[in-house]
C-alpha positions as CSV (number, residue, x, y, z in Angstrom):
1,M,-3.1,-8.9,1.3
2,K,-6.5,-8.1,2.8
3,R,-9.2,-10.3,1.3
4,L,-12.8,-9.4,0.8
5,L,-15.1,-12.3,1.6
6,K,-18.1,-12.6,-0.6
7,T,-21.6,-12.0,0.7
8,S,-24.8,-12.9,-1.0
9,V,-27.0,-10.4,-2.9
10,A,-30.0,-12.1,-1.3
11,F,-28.8,-11.2,2.2
12,A,-28.2,-7.6,1.1
13,T,-31.7,-7.5,-0.4
14,I,-33.3,-8.8,2.8
15,L,-31.5,-6.1,4.8
16,A,-32.7,-3.4,2.4
17,V,-36.3,-4.5,2.5
18,S,-36.4,-5.1,6.3
19,F,-34.9,-1.7,7.3
20,S,-35.4,0.8,4.5
21,A,-39.2,0.8,4.4
22,T,-39.1,3.7,6.8
23,F,-37.0,5.7,4.3
24,T,-39.1,5.1,1.2
25,H,-41.2,8.1,1.5
26,A,-38.4,10.3,2.9
27,A,-36.0,9.4,0.2
28,E,-38.3,10.5,-2.7
29,K,-36.5,13.3,-4.6
30,K,-34.5,14.2,-1.5
31,D,-30.8,14.4,-1.3
32,I,-28.6,12.5,1.2
33,V,-28.8,15.1,4.0
34,D,-32.6,15.7,3.8
35,T,-33.2,11.9,3.6
36,A,-31.1,11.3,6.8
37,V,-32.8,14.2,8.6
38,A,-36.3,13.0,7.7
39,A,-35.5,9.5,8.9
40,G,-35.2,10.8,12.5
41,S,-32.4,8.5,13.6
42,F,-29.4,10.5,12.4
43,K,-29.7,13.7,14.5
44,T,-26.1,13.4,15.7
45,L,-24.8,12.8,12.2
46,A,-26.7,15.8,11.0
47,A,-25.3,18.0,13.8
48,A,-21.8,16.8,13.0
49,L,-22.2,17.6,9.3
50,G,-23.3,21.1,10.3
51,A,-20.4,21.7,12.6
52,A,-18.0,20.4,9.9
53,D,-19.6,22.6,7.2
54,L,-20.2,19.5,5.1
55,V,-24.0,19.9,4.7
56,D,-23.7,21.8,1.4
57,A,-21.2,19.3,0.0
58,L,-23.5,16.3,0.7
59,K,-26.4,18.2,-0.7
60,G,-24.4,18.7,-3.9
61,E,-24.7,16.8,-7.2
62,G,-22.6,13.8,-6.2
63,P,-23.2,11.0,-6.5
64,F,-22.0,9.8,-3.0
65,T,-22.2,6.6,-1.0
66,V,-22.6,7.3,2.7
67,F,-22.1,4.7,5.4
68,A,-24.3,6.5,7.9
69,P,-23.9,5.9,11.7
70,T,-27.2,6.1,13.6
71,D,-27.6,8.1,16.8
72,A,-27.2,4.8,18.7
73,A,-23.8,4.3,16.9
74,F,-22.6,7.7,18.1
75,K,-23.6,6.8,21.7
76,K,-21.2,3.9,21.6
77,L,-18.2,6.3,21.5
78,P,-16.5,7.1,24.8
79,A,-18.4,9.6,26.9
80,G,-17.7,13.2,25.9
81,T,-16.3,12.3,22.4
82,V,-19.1,13.8,20.4
83,E,-19.2,17.0,22.4
84,T,-15.4,17.3,22.0
85,L,-15.5,16.8,18.2
86,L,-18.3,19.4,17.8
87,K,-16.1,22.1,19.2
88,P,-14.8,24.6,16.6
89,E,-11.1,23.9,17.4
90,N,-11.6,20.2,16.5
91,K,-13.3,20.9,13.1
92,D,-10.4,19.4,11.1
93,Q,-10.6,16.1,13.1
94,L,-14.4,16.0,12.7
95,I,-14.1,16.5,8.9
96,A,-11.5,13.7,8.7
97,I,-13.9,11.3,10.5
98,L,-17.1,12.3,8.6
99,T,-15.4,12.2,5.2
100,Y,-14.2,8.7,6.1
101,H,-17.9,7.6,6.0
102,V,-18.3,8.9,2.4
103,V,-17.3,7.2,-0.8
104,P,-17.3,9.1,-4.1
105,G,-19.8,7.5,-6.6
106,K,-22.8,5.3,-6.1
107,V,-21.8,1.9,-4.7
108,A,-24.8,-0.3,-4.4
109,S,-24.7,-3.4,-2.2
110,Q,-24.5,-5.8,-5.2
111,D,-21.2,-4.0,-6.1
112,V,-19.7,-4.2,-2.6
113,V,-18.7,-7.8,-3.1
114,K,-16.5,-6.9,-6.0
115,L,-14.3,-4.6,-3.8
116,K,-11.5,-5.2,-1.3
117,G,-12.5,-1.9,0.4
118,A,-13.9,1.5,-0.3
119,K,-11.7,4.5,-0.9
120,T,-13.3,7.4,1.0
121,L,-13.3,11.1,0.6
122,N,-10.9,11.2,3.6
123,G,-8.3,9.6,1.3
124,Q,-8.0,6.5,3.4
125,R,-9.7,3.2,2.6
126,A,-12.4,1.5,4.7
127,D,-12.2,-2.3,4.6
128,I,-15.3,-4.3,3.6
129,Q,-15.9,-7.9,4.5
130,T,-18.5,-10.3,5.8
131,Q,-18.5,-12.0,9.2
132,D,-21.0,-14.5,10.4
133,G,-23.4,-13.6,7.6
134,K,-23.2,-9.8,8.2
135,V,-21.7,-7.2,6.0
136,K,-19.1,-5.1,7.9
137,V,-17.3,-1.8,7.1
138,D,-14.2,-1.5,9.2
139,G,-15.9,-3.6,11.8
140,A,-19.2,-1.7,11.8
141,S,-22.2,-3.9,11.0
142,V,-24.4,-2.8,8.1
143,E,-28.0,-2.6,9.3
144,A,-29.6,-1.5,6.0
145,V,-28.5,-1.0,2.5
146,D,-29.4,0.7,-0.8
147,I,-31.4,3.6,0.5
148,E,-31.8,5.6,-2.7
149,C,-31.4,9.4,-2.6
150,S,-31.4,12.0,-5.4
151,N,-27.6,12.4,-5.2
152,G,-26.5,9.0,-4.1
153,I,-27.1,6.1,-1.8
154,I,-27.1,5.4,2.0
155,H,-26.0,2.3,3.8
156,V,-26.7,2.4,7.6
157,I,-24.0,1.2,10.0
158,D,-24.2,0.5,13.7
159,S,-20.8,2.1,14.7
160,V,-18.8,5.2,13.9
161,I,-15.8,4.1,11.9
162,L,-12.5,6.0,12.5
163,P,-9.7,6.7,10.1
164,S,-6.1,6.4,11.2
165,D,-5.0,9.6,13.0
166,K,-1.3,8.6,13.1
167,N,1.2,9.6,10.4
168,I,3.5,7.3,8.6
169,V,6.4,7.8,11.1
170,V,4.2,7.2,14.2
171,T,2.6,4.1,12.5
172,A,6.0,2.7,11.7
173,L,7.3,3.5,15.2
174,E,4.4,1.7,16.9
175,A,5.0,-1.4,14.7
176,E,8.3,-1.9,16.3
177,K,9.9,-3.5,13.2
178,F,11.2,-0.4,11.4
179,K,13.9,0.9,13.8
180,T,16.6,0.9,11.2
181,L,14.3,2.6,8.6
182,L,13.3,5.3,11.0
183,A,17.0,5.9,12.1
184,A,17.9,6.1,8.4
185,A,15.0,8.5,7.7
186,T,16.2,10.8,10.5
187,A,19.8,10.7,9.4
188,A,18.7,11.6,5.8
189,G,16.5,14.4,7.0
190,L,13.4,12.8,5.7
191,A,11.6,11.9,9.0
192,D,9.8,15.3,9.2
193,V,8.7,15.1,5.6
194,L,7.2,11.6,6.2
195,A,5.5,12.8,9.3
196,N,4.1,16.1,8.2
197,K,3.5,16.0,4.4
198,G,2.0,13.6,1.9
199,P,0.1,11.7,1.1
200,F,2.9,9.1,0.4
201,T,3.1,5.4,-0.3
202,V,6.0,3.8,1.5
203,F,7.5,0.4,0.6
204,A,8.9,-0.1,4.1
205,P,11.8,-2.5,4.6
206,T,11.8,-4.2,8.0
207,D,14.8,-4.3,10.4
208,E,15.5,-7.9,9.0
209,A,15.6,-6.5,5.5
210,F,18.3,-4.0,6.4
211,A,20.2,-6.8,8.2
212,K,20.4,-8.6,4.9
213,L,22.6,-5.9,3.4
214,P,26.4,-6.6,3.4
215,E,28.0,-6.1,6.7
216,G,28.8,-2.5,7.4
217,T,26.5,-1.1,4.8
218,V,24.0,0.5,7.2
219,A,26.7,2.0,9.4
220,S,28.4,3.5,6.4
221,L,25.1,5.0,5.0
222,L,24.3,6.6,8.4
223,K,27.5,8.6,8.3
224,P,26.9,12.4,7.6
225,E,29.1,12.3,4.5
226,N,26.8,9.8,2.9
227,K,23.6,11.7,3.6
228,E,22.7,12.3,-0.1
229,K,23.2,8.6,-1.0
230,L,21.1,7.5,1.9
231,A,18.3,10.0,1.0
232,A,18.3,8.7,-2.6
233,I,17.9,5.1,-1.4
234,L,15.1,6.0,1.0
235,K,13.3,8.1,-1.6
236,Y,13.4,5.1,-3.9
237,H,11.1,3.4,-1.4
238,V,8.5,6.3,-1.5
239,V,5.8,7.1,-4.1
240,A,3.7,10.2,-4.1
241,G,0.0,9.7,-3.3
242,R,-1.8,6.8,-1.8
243,V,-1.3,3.7,-4.0
244,Y,-3.1,0.6,-2.7
245,S,-2.0,-2.9,-3.5
246,E,-4.5,-3.7,-6.2
247,D,-3.8,-0.4,-8.0
248,A,0.0,-0.9,-7.7
249,L,-0.3,-4.4,-9.3
250,A,-2.5,-3.1,-12.0
251,A,-0.1,-0.3,-12.9
252,G,2.9,-2.7,-12.8
253,K,5.3,0.2,-12.0
254,A,5.5,3.4,-10.0
255,K,7.7,6.4,-10.1
256,T,9.4,7.1,-6.8
257,L,10.5,10.3,-5.2
258,Q,14.0,9.4,-6.2
259,G,13.0,9.8,-9.8
260,K,13.4,6.2,-11.0
261,K,10.6,3.7,-11.3
262,V,10.1,0.5,-9.4
263,K,8.6,-2.6,-10.9
264,I,5.5,-4.1,-9.2
265,S,4.6,-7.7,-10.1
266,A,2.9,-10.8,-8.8
267,S,3.8,-14.4,-9.7
268,N,2.7,-17.7,-8.2
269,G,0.9,-15.8,-5.5
270,V,3.9,-13.7,-4.5
271,A,3.8,-10.0,-5.0
272,K,7.1,-8.1,-5.4
273,V,8.5,-4.6,-5.7
274,N,11.6,-5.1,-7.9
275,S,13.1,-8.2,-6.1
276,A,11.6,-7.4,-2.7
277,K,8.7,-9.5,-1.5
278,L,5.6,-7.8,-0.1
279,L,5.0,-9.1,3.4
280,A,2.0,-7.0,4.2
281,T,0.0,-4.3,2.3
282,D,-2.4,-1.5,2.7
283,I,-1.5,-0.3,6.2
284,D,-3.3,3.1,6.4
285,A,-1.7,6.2,8.0
286,S,-3.2,9.7,8.3
287,N,-0.9,10.9,5.5
288,G,-0.4,7.8,3.4
289,V,-0.2,4.0,3.1
290,I,2.5,1.5,4.0
291,H,3.4,-1.7,2.3
292,I,6.0,-3.9,4.1
293,I,8.8,-5.5,2.1
294,D,11.5,-8.0,3.0
295,T,14.5,-6.5,1.2
296,V,16.0,-3.0,0.8
297,I,15.6,-2.0,-2.9
298,M,18.5,0.0,-4.4
299,P,18.0,2.6,-7.1
300,P,19.8,2.0,-10.4
301,D,22.8,4.3,-10.7
302,G,21.9,5.2,-14.2
303,K,25.2,4.2,-15.7
304,K,25.1,2.1,-18.8
305,L,27.6,-0.7,-19.3
306,S,29.1,-1.6,-22.7
307,A,29.4,-5.3,-23.6
308,S,33.1,-5.3,-22.8
309,E,32.4,-3.7,-19.4
310,A,29.7,-6.2,-18.7
311,C,32.1,-9.1,-19.5
312,E,34.6,-7.6,-17.1
313,K,32.0,-7.3,-14.4
314,I,31.0,-11.0,-14.9
315,K,34.6,-12.1,-14.7
316,H,35.1,-10.4,-11.4
317,T,31.8,-11.6,-10.1
318,V,32.5,-15.2,-11.0
319,A,36.0,-15.1,-9.5
320,R,34.6,-13.7,-6.2
321,G,31.6,-16.1,-6.3
322,A,33.9,-19.1,-6.9
323,N,35.9,-18.2,-3.8
324,L,32.8,-17.8,-1.7
325,Y,31.3,-21.1,-3.0
326,N,34.5,-23.1,-2.4
327,H,34.4,-21.9,1.2
328,G,30.8,-23.2,1.6
329,H,29.1,-19.8,1.5
330,Y,26.5,-20.9,-1.0
331,G,23.9,-18.3,0.1
332,E,26.3,-15.4,-0.2
333,T,27.4,-16.7,-3.6
334,T,23.7,-16.7,-4.7
335,K,23.2,-13.2,-3.5
336,L,26.3,-12.0,-5.4
337,Y,25.3,-13.6,-8.6
338,K,21.7,-12.4,-8.3
339,K,22.8,-8.8,-7.6
340,T,25.2,-8.8,-10.6
341,M,22.5,-10.2,-13.0
342,Q,19.9,-7.7,-11.8
343,T,22.4,-4.8,-12.3
344,M,23.2,-6.1,-15.8
345,L,19.5,-6.3,-16.7
346,N,19.1,-2.7,-15.7
347,S,22.3,-1.2,-17.0
348,V,23.9,-3.1,-20.0
349,D,23.5,-1.1,-23.1
350,N,21.7,-3.0,-25.9
351,M,21.9,-6.3,-24.2
352,P,20.9,-9.1,-26.8
353,E,17.3,-10.3,-26.1
354,E,18.5,-14.0,-25.8
355,I,20.8,-13.1,-22.9
356,R,18.1,-11.0,-21.2
357,V,15.6,-13.8,-21.5
358,N,18.1,-16.4,-20.2
359,M,19.0,-14.3,-17.2
360,K,15.4,-13.6,-16.3
361,Q,14.6,-17.4,-16.5
362,A,17.6,-18.3,-14.4
363,L,16.5,-15.7,-11.7
364,T,13.0,-17.1,-11.7
365,H,14.1,-20.7,-11.6
366,S,16.6,-20.1,-8.8
367,E,13.9,-18.5,-6.6
368,R,11.9,-21.8,-6.7
369,M,14.8,-23.8,-5.5
370,H,15.3,-24.6,-1.9
371,C,19.0,-25.6,-2.2
372,A,21.4,-22.6,-2.1
373,S,24.1,-24.6,-3.9
374,Q,21.6,-25.3,-6.8
375,Q,20.6,-21.7,-6.8
376,A,24.2,-20.6,-7.1
377,W,25.0,-23.0,-10.0
378,T,21.8,-22.0,-11.9
379,L,22.8,-18.4,-11.8
380,R,26.5,-19.2,-12.5
381,H,25.5,-21.0,-15.7
382,A,23.5,-17.9,-16.8
383,L,26.4,-15.7,-16.2
384,D,28.8,-18.0,-18.1
385,H,26.3,-18.0,-21.0
386,A,26.1,-14.2,-21.0
387,Y,29.9,-13.9,-20.9
388,M,30.4,-16.2,-23.9
389,Q,27.7,-14.4,-25.9
390,M,28.8,-10.9,-25.2
391,S,32.5,-11.7,-25.6
392,A,31.6,-12.4,-29.3
393,L,30.0,-9.0,-29.9
């Protein structure tokens, strides 16, 4: 996950004192727009706000925090960029860029160090960090901080920061590690939805994640007759809205477009969605955010198993697992046992708490083991225990 490196309040104070003296008089009882205009070094920003019809919004009650690019910052853009953005036909693009510089609420410099990033009015999040003693917002250096206005606060930056203008599908395509996911989304009729609607949060399995599925699974799912099943699986990886990693972990769960919830947790420094590990998080797209996972997560089928049905399932699983194990397929045995235990935890009706706890402990302990044979036996013991206990019910 992206990390926010701490910066000293003293440094922020020095910046504010050294740069904002020219704003002191201008900022008295003036809103953000009037303060910027009076400063004289934000003419391009003021013109852009006018072209985007955002002047009244930033003169409103607020409060807002504005990362304000100077005229010199706009000059760093490729030749002709500003002129193009100011054209009426590019108004939506201009609005997207300008709102990416505005954060709702008043975020003073002393509070910045408590954030991983700042969620902007654009919807996307700008990263905040320190590099070589300088505060940076998406790579733009902060030249001055804490310029007080009647309806918020201004921090001056030396570059224009740009939000992602690529949708989820294009972002995944350019990453070159989601070919199977994109093929599946197309087959399920979901590619256009992920490209044109939103915002969405996608827990995206890599090609390697799909390769971990039993042989023939992907080929079967891609068949036209399995379109509904494929769509259900893919929707189980998508959540409505933008949910960044820290919010997801704080919530502990999220309702998917499939209708069922996924569990989000972190233990020993490893974050997971159900049983899938999060490999990378908070990848912004124009219509959402992507978190990369190492396993395809399957939605629960909703069917509840009785104790006798659970025992029958364990019996078949152990018989199949024993055959795999005896032929040296320890890893496959572990996967089989793990899948059965996870299914039982989700579907066995009124499972005794002792069995539930024992299974969860076995799953946790097996994950810490490096030997596949040990993992298989740890899970096998838990299944044997569950069988004996539920047989007596």
